[in-house]
C-alpha positions as CSV (number, residue, x, y, z in Angstrom):
1,M,67.5,-31.2,0.9
2,S,69.2,-28.1,-0.4
3,S,67.5,-25.7,-2.7
4,N,69.9,-26.7,-5.5
5,G,68.9,-30.4,-5.1
6,H,65.3,-29.4,-5.1
7,D,65.8,-27.3,-8.3
8,T,67.5,-30.2,-10.0
9,S,64.8,-32.7,-9.1
10,M,62.1,-30.2,-10.2
11,R,63.8,-29.7,-13.5
12,A,64.1,-33.4,-14.0
13,A,60.4,-33.9,-13.2
14,L,59.5,-31.1,-15.6
15,A,61.7,-32.6,-18.3
16,T,60.0,-36.0,-17.8
17,A,56.6,-34.5,-17.9
18,E,57.4,-32.6,-21.1
19,A,58.8,-35.8,-22.7
20,A,55.7,-37.7,-21.8
21,A,53.5,-35.0,-23.2
22,S,55.3,-35.1,-26.5
23,R,54.8,-38.8,-27.0
24,P,51.5,-40.3,-28.3
25,S,49.2,-41.5,-25.5
26,P,48.8,-45.2,-25.0
27,A,45.3,-45.0,-26.4
28,D,46.6,-43.4,-29.6
29,R,49.5,-45.9,-29.9
30,F,47.2,-48.9,-29.6
31,N,44.3,-47.5,-31.6
32,I,44.1,-49.9,-34.5
33,D,40.9,-48.5,-35.8
34,R,42.3,-45.2,-37.1
35,E,41.0,-45.7,-40.6
36,G,37.4,-46.3,-39.6
37,P,35.4,-49.4,-39.7
38,A,34.0,-48.9,-43.2
39,K,37.5,-48.5,-44.8
40,R,38.8,-51.5,-42.8
41,A,35.8,-53.6,-43.9
42,G,36.5,-52.8,-47.5
43,K,40.1,-53.8,-47.2
44,L,39.1,-57.1,-45.5
45,R,36.6,-57.8,-48.3
46,A,39.3,-57.2,-50.9
47,L,41.7,-59.5,-49.0
48,Q,39.0,-62.2,-48.7
49,Q,38.5,-62.1,-52.5
50,R,42.3,-62.4,-53.1
51,L,42.5,-65.3,-50.8
52,Q,39.5,-67.0,-52.4
53,K,41.1,-66.6,-55.9
54,L,44.4,-68.0,-54.5
55,N,42.5,-71.0,-53.0
56,E,40.8,-71.7,-56.3
57,Y,44.1,-71.5,-58.1
58,C,45.6,-74.0,-55.6
59,D,42.7,-76.3,-56.0
60,E,43.1,-76.2,-59.8
61,A,46.9,-76.9,-59.5
62,V,46.3,-79.9,-57.3
63,A,43.7,-81.3,-59.6
64,E,46.1,-80.9,-62.6
65,I,48.9,-82.6,-60.7
66,R,46.6,-85.5,-59.7
67,A,45.4,-85.9,-63.3
68,S,49.0,-85.9,-64.6
69,L,49.9,-88.6,-62.0
70,D,46.9,-90.7,-63.0
71,R,48.0,-90.5,-66.7
72,A,51.7,-91.2,-66.0
73,P,52.8,-94.7,-66.8
74,P,53.7,-96.8,-63.8
75,R,57.4,-96.5,-62.9
76,S,59.4,-99.7,-62.7
77,E,61.5,-100.1,-59.6
78,G,64.7,-100.5,-61.5
79,H,64.5,-97.1,-63.1
80,L,64.4,-93.7,-61.3
């Protein structure tokens, strides 16, 4: 291998190493707990409360629909 080829491959290796050093490490990229457990727990509690309210709203809507169907006069087959 000529010294020119060696220099080129050395520069390429250094460029690759520098590029890798400038990127976040795999541990940093996949660290989902950056906010801390307490902050995440608070967000999860708030989300749980929102979902509980949504569930209650849906239950009420279903109950109202069922009640309105029970009150509706029976439909005859000739009329749609």
